[in-house]
PDB file of N, H, CA, C and O in Angstrom:
ATOM      1  N   MET A   1      -0.845  16.752 -12.119  1.00  0.00           N
ATOM      2  CA  MET A   1       0.336  16.066 -11.651  1.00  0.00           C
ATOM      3  C   MET A   1       0.112  15.476 -10.258  1.00  0.00           C
ATOM      4  O   MET A   1       0.561  14.368  -9.965  1.00  0.00           O
ATOM      5  N   LYS A   2      -0.585  16.227  -9.406  1.00  0.00           N
ATOM      6  H   LYS A   2      -0.949  17.127  -9.645  1.00  0.00           H
ATOM      7  CA  LYS A   2      -0.814  15.759  -8.052  1.00  0.00           C
ATOM      8  C   LYS A   2      -1.682  14.500  -8.027  1.00  0.00           C
ATOM      9  O   LYS A   2      -1.505  13.650  -7.154  1.00  0.00           O
ATOM     10  N   SER A   3      -2.614  14.369  -8.966  1.00  0.00           N
ATOM     11  H   SER A   3      -2.758  15.060  -9.675  1.00  0.00           H
ATOM     12  CA  SER A   3      -3.498  13.210  -8.976  1.00  0.00           C
ATOM     13  C   SER A   3      -2.753  11.927  -9.331  1.00  0.00           C
ATOM     14  O   SER A   3      -3.220  10.839  -8.994  1.00  0.00           O
ATOM     15  N   ASN A   4      -1.611  12.028  -9.998  1.00  0.00           N
ATOM     16  H   ASN A   4      -1.232  12.912 -10.271  1.00  0.00           H
ATOM     17  CA  ASN A   4      -0.833  10.841 -10.361  1.00  0.00           C
ATOM     18  C   ASN A   4       0.141  10.430  -9.262  1.00  0.00           C
ATOM     19  O   ASN A   4       0.730   9.352  -9.346  1.00  0.00           O
ATOM     20  N   LEU A   5       0.327  11.249  -8.247  1.00  0.00           N
ATOM     21  H   LEU A   5      -0.151  12.125  -8.180  1.00  0.00           H
ATOM     22  CA  LEU A   5       1.308  10.979  -7.209  1.00  0.00           C
ATOM     23  C   LEU A   5       0.923   9.778  -6.348  1.00  0.00           C
ATOM     24  O   LEU A   5       1.762   8.912  -6.097  1.00  0.00           O
ATOM     25  N   ILE A   6      -0.302   9.710  -5.901  1.00  0.00           N
ATOM     26  H   ILE A   6      -0.983  10.413  -6.105  1.00  0.00           H
ATOM     27  CA  ILE A   6      -0.733   8.623  -5.008  1.00  0.00           C
ATOM     28  C   ILE A   6      -0.671   7.257  -5.709  1.00  0.00           C
ATOM     29  O   ILE A   6      -0.103   6.321  -5.147  1.00  0.00           O
ATOM     30  N   PRO A   7      -1.236   7.112  -6.919  1.00  0.00           N
ATOM     31  CA  PRO A   7      -1.114   5.801  -7.578  1.00  0.00           C
ATOM     32  C   PRO A   7       0.338   5.401  -7.842  1.00  0.00           C
ATOM     33  O   PRO A   7       0.675   4.219  -7.770  1.00  0.00           O
ATOM     34  N   ALA A   8       1.193   6.368  -8.145  1.00  0.00           N
ATOM     35  H   ALA A   8       0.919   7.328  -8.204  1.00  0.00           H
ATOM     36  CA  ALA A   8       2.605   6.065  -8.381  1.00  0.00           C
ATOM     37  C   ALA A   8       3.268   5.549  -7.111  1.00  0.00           C
ATOM     38  O   ALA A   8       4.035   4.587  -7.153  1.00  0.00           O
ATOM     39  N   ILE A   9       2.973   6.187  -5.986  1.00  0.00           N
ATOM     40  H   ILE A   9       2.350   6.968  -5.952  1.00  0.00           H
ATOM     41  CA  ILE A   9       3.547   5.750  -4.711  1.00  0.00           C
ATOM     42  C   ILE A   9       3.042   4.363  -4.340  1.00  0.00           C
ATOM     43  O   ILE A   9       3.801   3.536  -3.835  1.00  0.00           O
ATOM     44  N   ILE A  10       1.773   4.110  -4.587  1.00  0.00           N
ATOM     45  H   ILE A  10       1.156   4.781  -4.997  1.00  0.00           H
ATOM     46  CA  ILE A  10       1.199   2.790  -4.296  1.00  0.00           C
ATOM     47  C   ILE A  10       1.874   1.715  -5.139  1.00  0.00           C
ATOM     48  O   ILE A  10       2.213   0.649  -4.624  1.00  0.00           O
ATOM     49  N   LEU A  11       2.070   1.980  -6.420  1.00  0.00           N
ATOM     50  H   LEU A  11       1.794   2.845  -6.838  1.00  0.00           H
ATOM     51  CA  LEU A  11       2.720   0.994  -7.288  1.00  0.00           C
ATOM     52  C   LEU A  11       4.170   0.752  -6.890  1.00  0.00           C
ATOM     53  O   LEU A  11       4.638  -0.386  -6.914  1.00  0.00           O
ATOM     54  N   ILE A  12       4.877   1.803  -6.527  1.00  0.00           N
ATOM     55  H   ILE A  12       4.497   2.728  -6.507  1.00  0.00           H
ATOM     56  CA  ILE A  12       6.265   1.647  -6.088  1.00  0.00           C
ATOM     57  C   ILE A  12       6.336   0.823  -4.811  1.00  0.00           C
ATOM     58  O   ILE A  12       7.171  -0.074  -4.698  1.00  0.00           O
ATOM     59  N   ALA A  13       5.463   1.122  -3.843  1.00  0.00           N
ATOM     60  H   ALA A  13       4.785   1.851  -3.935  1.00  0.00           H
ATOM     61  CA  ALA A  13       5.454   0.380  -2.582  1.00  0.00           C
ATOM     62  C   ALA A  13       5.080  -1.085  -2.805  1.00  0.00           C
ATOM     63  O   ALA A  13       5.690  -1.980  -2.220  1.00  0.00           O
ATOM     64  N   LEU A  14       4.091  -1.324  -3.640  1.00  0.00           N
ATOM     65  H   LEU A  14       3.596  -0.597  -4.116  1.00  0.00           H
ATOM     66  CA  LEU A  14       3.692  -2.701  -3.929  1.00  0.00           C
ATOM     67  C   LEU A  14       4.817  -3.464  -4.607  1.00  0.00           C
ATOM     68  O   LEU A  14       5.086  -4.615  -4.264  1.00  0.00           O
ATOM     69  N   GLY A  15       5.467  -2.836  -5.556  1.00  0.00           N
ATOM     70  H   GLY A  15       5.249  -1.901  -5.835  1.00  0.00           H
ATOM     71  CA  GLY A  15       6.600  -3.474  -6.233  1.00  0.00           C
ATOM     72  C   GLY A  15       7.731  -3.780  -5.271  1.00  0.00           C
ATOM     73  O   GLY A  15       8.339  -4.847  -5.349  1.00  0.00           O
ATOM     74  N   ALA A  16       8.022  -2.848  -4.358  1.00  0.00           N
ATOM     75  H   ALA A  16       7.528  -1.981  -4.295  1.00  0.00           H
ATOM     76  CA  ALA A  16       9.086  -3.071  -3.379  1.00  0.00           C
ATOM     77  C   ALA A  16       8.734  -4.229  -2.441  1.00  0.00           C
ATOM     78  O   ALA A  16       9.595  -5.041  -2.103  1.00  0.00           O
ATOM     79  N   LEU A  17       7.478  -4.302  -2.027  1.00  0.00           N
ATOM     80  H   LEU A  17       6.778  -3.643  -2.302  1.00  0.00           H
ATOM     81  CA  LEU A  17       7.058  -5.401  -1.148  1.00  0.00           C
ATOM     82  C   LEU A  17       7.131  -6.753  -1.853  1.00  0.00           C
ATOM     83  O   LEU A  17       7.577  -7.741  -1.269  1.00  0.00           O
ATOM     84  N   LEU A  18       6.698  -6.792  -3.094  1.00  0.00           N
ATOM     85  H   LEU A  18       6.336  -5.990  -3.568  1.00  0.00           H
ATOM     86  CA  LEU A  18       6.763  -8.055  -3.837  1.00  0.00           C
ATOM     87  C   LEU A  18       8.199  -8.465  -4.116  1.00  0.00           C
ATOM     88  O   LEU A  18       8.517  -9.654  -4.087  1.00  0.00           O
ATOM     89  N   LEU A  19       9.067  -7.504  -4.385  1.00  0.00           N
ATOM     90  H   LEU A  19       8.808  -6.538  -4.408  1.00  0.00           H
ATOM     91  CA  LEU A  19      10.486  -7.805  -4.584  1.00  0.00           C
ATOM     92  C   LEU A  19      11.103  -8.337  -3.293  1.00  0.00           C
ATOM     93  O   LEU A  19      11.874  -9.296  -3.325  1.00  0.00           O
ATOM     94  N   ALA A  20      10.773  -7.732  -2.174  1.00  0.00           N
ATOM     95  H   ALA A  20      10.146  -6.953  -2.148  1.00  0.00           H
ATOM     96  CA  ALA A  20      11.278  -8.208  -0.886  1.00  0.00           C
ATOM     97  C   ALA A  20      10.771  -9.622  -0.611  1.00  0.00           C
ATOM     98  O   ALA A  20      11.490 -10.440  -0.037  1.00  0.00           O
ATOM     99  N   ASN A  21       9.548  -9.905  -1.014  1.00  0.00           N
ATOM    100  H   ASN A  21       8.964  -9.239  -1.480  1.00  0.00           H
ATOM    101  CA  ASN A  21       8.993 -11.243  -0.843  1.00  0.00           C
ATOM    102  C   ASN A  21       9.800 -12.276  -1.611  1.00  0.00           C
ATOM    103  O   ASN A  21       9.976 -13.401  -1.142  1.00  0.00           O
ATOM    104  N   ASN A  22      10.297 -11.904  -2.796  1.00  0.00           N
ATOM    105  H   ASN A  22      10.154 -10.991  -3.177  1.00  0.00           H
ATOM    106  CA  ASN A  22      11.088 -12.829  -3.609  1.00  0.00           C
ATOM    107  C   ASN A  22      12.526 -12.959  -3.110  1.00  0.00           C
ATOM    108  O   ASN A  22      13.103 -14.044  -3.180  1.00  0.00           O
ATOM    109  N   LEU A  23      13.110 -11.884  -2.613  1.00  0.00           N
ATOM    110  H   LEU A  23      12.642 -11.002  -2.556  1.00  0.00           H
ATOM    111  CA  LEU A  23      14.521 -11.885  -2.251  1.00  0.00           C
ATOM    112  C   LEU A  23      14.794 -12.309  -0.815  1.00  0.00           C
ATOM    113  O   LEU A  23      15.870 -12.826  -0.516  1.00  0.00           O
ATOM    114  N   ILE A  24      13.832 -12.097   0.073  1.00  0.00           N
ATOM    115  H   ILE A  24      12.958 -11.678  -0.170  1.00  0.00           H
ATOM    116  CA  ILE A  24      14.023 -12.429   1.494  1.00  0.00           C
ATOM    117  C   ILE A  24      13.044 -13.544   1.852  1.00  0.00           C
ATOM    118  O   ILE A  24      11.844 -13.296   1.973  1.00  0.00           O
ATOM    119  N   PRO A  25      13.540 -14.763   2.021  1.00  0.00           N
ATOM    120  CA  PRO A  25      12.628 -15.898   2.279  1.00  0.00           C
ATOM    121  C   PRO A  25      11.774 -15.749   3.533  1.00  0.00           C
ATOM    122  O   PRO A  25      10.648 -16.247   3.570  1.00  0.00           O
ATOM    123  N   GLU A  26      12.286 -15.073   4.564  1.00  0.00           N
ATOM    124  H   GLU A  26      13.201 -14.669   4.534  1.00  0.00           H
ATOM    125  CA  GLU A  26      11.523 -14.940   5.809  1.00  0.00           C
ATOM    126  C   GLU A  26      10.410 -13.908   5.707  1.00  0.00           C
ATOM    127  O   GLU A  26       9.508 -13.879   6.545  1.00  0.00           O
ATOM    128  N   PHE A  27      10.470 -13.069   4.692  1.00  0.00           N
ATOM    129  H   PHE A  27      11.202 -13.093   4.012  1.00  0.00           H
ATOM    130  CA  PHE A  27       9.498 -11.995   4.522  1.00  0.00           C
ATOM    131  C   PHE A  27       8.288 -12.534   3.770  1.00  0.00           C
ATOM    132  O   PHE A  27       8.396 -12.875   2.593  1.00  0.00           O
ATOM    133  N   ARG A  28       7.166 -12.612   4.419  1.00  0.00           N
ATOM    134  H   ARG A  28       7.079 -12.335   5.376  1.00  0.00           H
ATOM    135  CA  ARG A  28       5.947 -13.139   3.800  1.00  0.00           C
ATOM    136  C   ARG A  28       4.944 -12.010   3.599  1.00  0.00           C
ATOM    137  O   ARG A  28       4.262 -11.603   4.539  1.00  0.00           O
ATOM    138  N   ILE A  29       4.857 -11.510   2.373  1.00  0.00           N
ATOM    139  H   ILE A  29       5.411 -11.841   1.609  1.00  0.00           H
ATOM    140  CA  ILE A  29       3.992 -10.373   2.067  1.00  0.00           C
ATOM    141  C   ILE A  29       2.519 -10.719   2.263  1.00  0.00           C
ATOM    142  O   ILE A  29       1.748  -9.885   2.740  1.00  0.00           O
ATOM    143  N   TRP A  30       2.120 -11.935   1.902  1.00  0.00           N
ATOM    144  H   TRP A  30       2.746 -12.612   1.515  1.00  0.00           H
ATOM    145  CA  TRP A  30       0.694 -12.277   1.978  1.00  0.00           C
ATOM    146  C   TRP A  30       0.228 -12.359   3.418  1.00  0.00           C
ATOM    147  O   TRP A  30      -0.897 -11.963   3.724  1.00  0.00           O
ATOM    148  N   ALA A  31       1.072 -12.865   4.310  1.00  0.00           N
ATOM    149  H   ALA A  31       1.986 -13.186   4.061  1.00  0.00           H
ATOM    150  CA  ALA A  31       0.704 -12.911   5.726  1.00  0.00           C
ATOM    151  C   ALA A  31       0.591 -11.494   6.290  1.00  0.00           C
ATOM    152  O   ALA A  31      -0.300 -11.205   7.089  1.00  0.00           O
ATOM    153  N   MET A  32       1.492 -10.624   5.872  1.00  0.00           N
ATOM    154  H   MET A  32       2.216 -10.858   5.223  1.00  0.00           H
ATOM    155  CA  MET A  32       1.444  -9.238   6.338  1.00  0.00           C
ATOM    156  C   MET A  32       0.198  -8.531   5.807  1.00  0.00           C
ATOM    157  O   MET A  32      -0.454  -7.792   6.545  1.00  0.00           O
ATOM    158  N   LEU A  33      -0.137  -8.752   4.540  1.00  0.00           N
ATOM    159  H   LEU A  33       0.393  -9.352   3.941  1.00  0.00           H
ATOM    160  CA  LEU A  33      -1.320  -8.114   3.963  1.00  0.00           C
ATOM    161  C   LEU A  33      -2.605  -8.599   4.633  1.00  0.00           C
ATOM    162  O   LEU A  33      -3.537  -7.820   4.831  1.00  0.00           O
ATOM    163  N   LEU A  34      -2.653  -9.871   4.976  1.00  0.00           N
ATOM    164  H   LEU A  34      -1.895 -10.504   4.815  1.00  0.00           H
ATOM    165  CA  LEU A  34      -3.834 -10.390   5.662  1.00  0.00           C
ATOM    166  C   LEU A  34      -4.014  -9.747   7.032  1.00  0.00           C
ATOM    167  O   LEU A  34      -5.141  -9.573   7.495  1.00  0.00           O
ATOM    168  N   ASP A  35      -2.914  -9.397   7.677  1.00  0.00           N
ATOM    169  H   ASP A  35      -1.998  -9.539   7.301  1.00  0.00           H
ATOM    170  CA  ASP A  35      -2.987  -8.752   8.987  1.00  0.00           C
ATOM    171  C   ASP A  35      -3.321  -7.271   8.884  1.00  0.00           C
ATOM    172  O   ASP A  35      -4.014  -6.739   9.752  1.00  0.00           O
ATOM    173  N   TRP A  36      -2.846  -6.595   7.845  1.00  0.00           N
ATOM    174  H   TRP A  36      -2.284  -7.027   7.140  1.00  0.00           H
ATOM    175  CA  TRP A  36      -2.915  -5.137   7.771  1.00  0.00           C
ATOM    176  C   TRP A  36      -3.928  -4.586   6.778  1.00  0.00           C
ATOM    177  O   TRP A  36      -3.948  -3.373   6.570  1.00  0.00           O
ATOM    178  N   TRP A  37      -4.774  -5.408   6.147  1.00  0.00           N
ATOM    179  H   TRP A  37      -4.758  -6.394   6.315  1.00  0.00           H
ATOM    180  CA  TRP A  37      -5.695  -4.876   5.143  1.00  0.00           C
ATOM    181  C   TRP A  37      -6.701  -3.878   5.716  1.00  0.00           C
ATOM    182  O   TRP A  37      -7.111  -2.977   4.983  1.00  0.00           O
ATOM    183  N   PRO A  38      -7.126  -3.978   6.976  1.00  0.00           N
ATOM    184  CA  PRO A  38      -8.041  -2.947   7.483  1.00  0.00           C
ATOM    185  C   PRO A  38      -7.395  -1.551   7.531  1.00  0.00           C
ATOM    186  O   PRO A  38      -8.079  -0.543   7.352  1.00  0.00           O
ATOM    187  N   VAL A  39      -6.095  -1.502   7.769  1.00  0.00           N
ATOM    188  H   VAL A  39      -5.541  -2.321   7.914  1.00  0.00           H
ATOM    189  CA  VAL A  39      -5.400  -0.214   7.809  1.00  0.00           C
ATOM    190  C   VAL A  39      -5.440   0.447   6.430  1.00  0.00           C
ATOM    191  O   VAL A  39      -5.561   1.668   6.325  1.00  0.00           O
ATOM    192  N   VAL A  40      -5.340  -0.350   5.393  1.00  0.00           N
ATOM    193  H   VAL A  40      -5.241  -1.342   5.478  1.00  0.00           H
ATOM    194  CA  VAL A  40      -5.414   0.186   4.030  1.00  0.00           C
ATOM    195  C   VAL A  40      -6.796   0.795   3.786  1.00  0.00           C
ATOM    196  O   VAL A  40      -6.898   1.868   3.191  1.00  0.00           O
ATOM    197  N   LEU A  41      -7.841   0.134   4.230  1.00  0.00           N
ATOM    198  H   LEU A  41      -7.758  -0.738   4.712  1.00  0.00           H
ATOM    199  CA  LEU A  41      -9.192   0.666   4.060  1.00  0.00           C
ATOM    200  C   LEU A  41      -9.382   1.970   4.836  1.00  0.00           C
ATOM    201  O   LEU A  41      -9.998   2.912   4.337  1.00  0.00           O
ATOM    202  N   ILE A  42      -8.852   2.018   6.050  1.00  0.00           N
ATOM    203  H   ILE A  42      -8.352   1.253   6.455  1.00  0.00           H
ATOM    204  CA  ILE A  42      -8.951   3.241   6.846  1.00  0.00           C
ATOM    205  C   ILE A  42      -8.202   4.371   6.164  1.00  0.00           C
ATOM    206  O   ILE A  42      -8.712   5.489   6.091  1.00  0.00           O
ATOM    207  N   ALA A  43      -7.008   4.106   5.667  1.00  0.00           N
ATOM    208  H   ALA A  43      -6.594   3.198   5.726  1.00  0.00           H
ATOM    209  CA  ALA A  43      -6.215   5.139   4.985  1.00  0.00           C
ATOM    210  C   ALA A  43      -6.930   5.648   3.739  1.00  0.00           C
ATOM    211  O   ALA A  43      -6.909   6.847   3.461  1.00  0.00           O
ATOM    212  N   LEU A  44      -7.555   4.757   2.994  1.00  0.00           N
ATOM    213  H   LEU A  44      -7.572   3.783   3.221  1.00  0.00           H
ATOM    214  CA  LEU A  44      -8.308   5.188   1.815  1.00  0.00           C
ATOM    215  C   LEU A  44      -9.498   6.054   2.210  1.00  0.00           C
ATOM    216  O   LEU A  44      -9.786   7.046   1.541  1.00  0.00           O
ATOM    217  N   GLY A  45     -10.186   5.696   3.278  1.00  0.00           N
ATOM    218  H   GLY A  45      -9.952   4.889   3.821  1.00  0.00           H
ATOM    219  CA  GLY A  45     -11.313   6.493   3.748  1.00  0.00           C
ATOM    220  C   GLY A  45     -10.891   7.873   4.227  1.00  0.00           C
ATOM    221  O   GLY A  45     -11.563   8.863   3.937  1.00  0.00           O
ATOM    222  N   VAL A  46      -9.790   7.949   4.952  1.00  0.00           N
ATOM    223  H   VAL A  46      -9.243   7.145   5.188  1.00  0.00           H
ATOM    224  CA  VAL A  46      -9.272   9.231   5.416  1.00  0.00           C
ATOM    225  C   VAL A  46      -8.864  10.087   4.216  1.00  0.00           C
ATOM    226  O   VAL A  46      -9.112  11.292   4.187  1.00  0.00           O
ATOM    227  N   ASN A  47      -8.244   9.455   3.242  1.00  0.00           N
ATOM    228  H   ASN A  47      -8.043   8.476   3.265  1.00  0.00           H
ATOM    229  CA  ASN A  47      -7.835  10.168   2.031  1.00  0.00           C
ATOM    230  C   ASN A  47      -9.054  10.759   1.318  1.00  0.00           C
ATOM    231  O   ASN A  47      -9.008  11.899   0.856  1.00  0.00           O
ATOM    232  N   LEU A  48     -10.128  10.002   1.229  1.00  0.00           N
ATOM    233  H   LEU A  48     -10.166   9.076   1.605  1.00  0.00           H
ATOM    234  CA  LEU A  48     -11.343  10.521   0.591  1.00  0.00           C
ATOM    235  C   LEU A  48     -11.938  11.676   1.379  1.00  0.00           C
ATOM    236  O   LEU A  48     -12.414  12.643   0.785  1.00  0.00           O
ATOM    237  N   LEU A  49     -11.921  11.595   2.705  1.00  0.00           N
ATOM    238  H   LEU A  49     -11.535  10.810   3.187  1.00  0.00           H
ATOM    239  CA  LEU A  49     -12.434  12.694   3.531  1.00  0.00           C
ATOM    240  C   LEU A  49     -11.607  13.956   3.361  1.00  0.00           C
ATOM    241  O   LEU A  49     -12.160  15.054   3.292  1.00  0.00           O
ATOM    242  N   ILE A  50     -10.303  13.817   3.295  1.00  0.00           N
ATOM    243  H   ILE A  50      -9.854  12.925   3.352  1.00  0.00           H
ATOM    244  CA  ILE A  50      -9.432  14.975   3.133  1.00  0.00           C
ATOM    245  C   ILE A  50      -9.636  15.619   1.774  1.00  0.00           C
ATOM    246  O   ILE A  50      -9.612  16.845   1.668  1.00  0.00           O
ATOM    247  N   LYS A  51      -9.834  14.828   0.740  1.00  0.00           N
ATOM    248  H   LYS A  51      -9.853  13.832   0.827  1.00  0.00           H
ATOM    249  CA  LYS A  51     -10.044  15.365  -0.587  1.00  0.00           C
ATOM    250  C   LYS A  51     -11.369  16.117  -0.692  1.00  0.00           C
ATOM    251  O   LYS A  51     -11.478  17.064  -1.471  1.00  0.00           O
ATOM    252  N   ARG A  52     -12.366  15.714   0.073  1.00  0.00           N
ATOM    253  H   ARG A  52     -12.278  14.945   0.706  1.00  0.00           H
ATOM    254  CA  ARG A  52     -13.677  16.349   0.034  1.00  0.00           C
ATOM    255  C   ARG A  52     -13.677  17.717   0.692  1.00  0.00           C
ATOM    256  O   ARG A  52     -14.450  18.594   0.305  1.00  0.00           O
ATOM    257  N   SER A  53     -12.818  17.906   1.679  1.00  0.00           N
ATOM    258  H   SER A  53     -12.190  17.194   1.993  1.00  0.00           H
ATOM    259  CA  SER A  53     -12.837  19.182   2.419  1.00  0.00           C
ATOM    260  C   SER A  53     -11.869  20.196   1.837  1.00  0.00           C
ATOM    261  O   SER A  53     -11.767  21.313   2.344  1.00  0.00           O
TER     262      SER A  53
END
């Protein structure tokens, strides 16, 4: 059950961001993702380190 939690949260967050992109004209998801993609890589790396220990 725990292994399904992270992908579920990611899908929910992605869906919420895409919905906000459609409903709020000033909200530009692609511009935000271009700025913040390194943070996603760092979070994934930290997650892998925590799982290993």
